[in-house]
N, C-alpha and C positions, 0 to 999 in steps of 0.2 A: 972362518966365519964367526966362530964363537968369540974370538978376541975382538973383532970389530964391534960386535954387539955389546960386549962388556965395556969397551971404551966409549961408545955412544951413550950408554946408560950412565957411566961415571960422569961424563961431561954434562949430561942433562941434570943429574942430581946436584952437581957442583954449581951450575948456573941457577938452579932453583934456590939454592942456599944463598946466593948473592942477591937475589931479587928483592927481599925485604930491606936489605941495606941500601940499595939504590933507590927504592921507593921512599924510604925514610928521609933521604937527602932533600927531597922537595918538600918545603914547608910553606904554609900560607899563614899570614898573620890574621888570626881570628878577630882581632880588635880593630881592623881597618875600617874606618868610616870616612868616605870621601867628602861628606857634607860638613864635617867639623873643621874649623879653621886650624891650620897648622901653626905650631909655635909653642912657646912656653905658656903654661897655665897661669902663672903668676906674673905680675908686671915686672919688666926688666928694670935694671938699674940704669940711671943716666937718661939721656934724651933719645929713647927709642920710640919715636912717634909712629913708626910703622906697626908696632904692636897693637896700638889702638885702632889702626885703619886696616887690619888684616882681613876684614870681610869685604872690603871694597874691590871693585873690578880693576884689573891692571890692563884691560884691553882698551886701546885707543879708539875713540869715536870720531869720525870725520866731522870737521867743523868745530870741534871743541878743543880748548887748549889743555893739553896734558890728559892724564887718565884720572878716573875718580879717586884712585889710590893716591896719586901725586898731589891732587888738589886737597885731599884730606890731610896729608902730611904737612903741606904748606900752611894750612889753616891752624893746625895744632901747634906748629912752631911759632906762628904769629901770636897765638893766644898765650902760649907758654912764656914768650919773651916779654909780654906786657901783662902783668898780674891784674892791673886795673881795668883792662879791656873786657867788656862783657862778651860772652859767647856769641850773642846775636850779632855783634859788630864783627867779630872774627870770621863768622861764617857768611857774612854779607855777600850777596852775588851768586850764591849757590841756588840750584833749582829747587823750587817749592812745589813742583808738579809730582803727583803720585804716579809711580810706575807699577803696572800690574805685576804682582808676584813678589814685590819687595816691601819690606816693612818700613813705613815712614817715607819721608822725602830725603833728598840729599842734604838739604838744609837742617832738618830735624835730627838726622843721624850725626851731622857735624856737631851740633849743639850738645847732643848727648855725649859724644866722645870728648869734647872739650871739658865738660863737667866731670867726666870720669877721670880724665888726666889730672885735673885740679884736685879731685878727692884723693887720688893715689899719692900725689905730691904732698898734700897736707898730712896724710897718714904717715908717710915716710918721714917728714920733718918732725912730726909729733913723736914718733918712735925713736928718732935719733936724739932729740932733745931730752927725753926722759932717761935714756941710757947713760 
């Protein structure tokens, strides 16, 4: 009887010793923020139009052609391909209706993103021409 009690006590102490190791294996990212857009913080090199449209919805709405994200990418590509085209013309046809809970309209967000794309390209060109 004494041997059985000693073995049980030894197994209990051994398993308690492993508990902190097993508990430490599960880690949670304290910096996780589901509301922030995913992706690089600085503008990517090349024609990564999706970077500028990363806040748009990728969910398809019945009756509309494509998603808000795909429409945004197409408009940015169109505006980037023609430097003389005004942002207003590139974003023509997008909705100007306000949606509750969203900042601005689809049209105004598109214009803002085209201007941002052009500013980034101009800054990149200026930086490469100086160097």
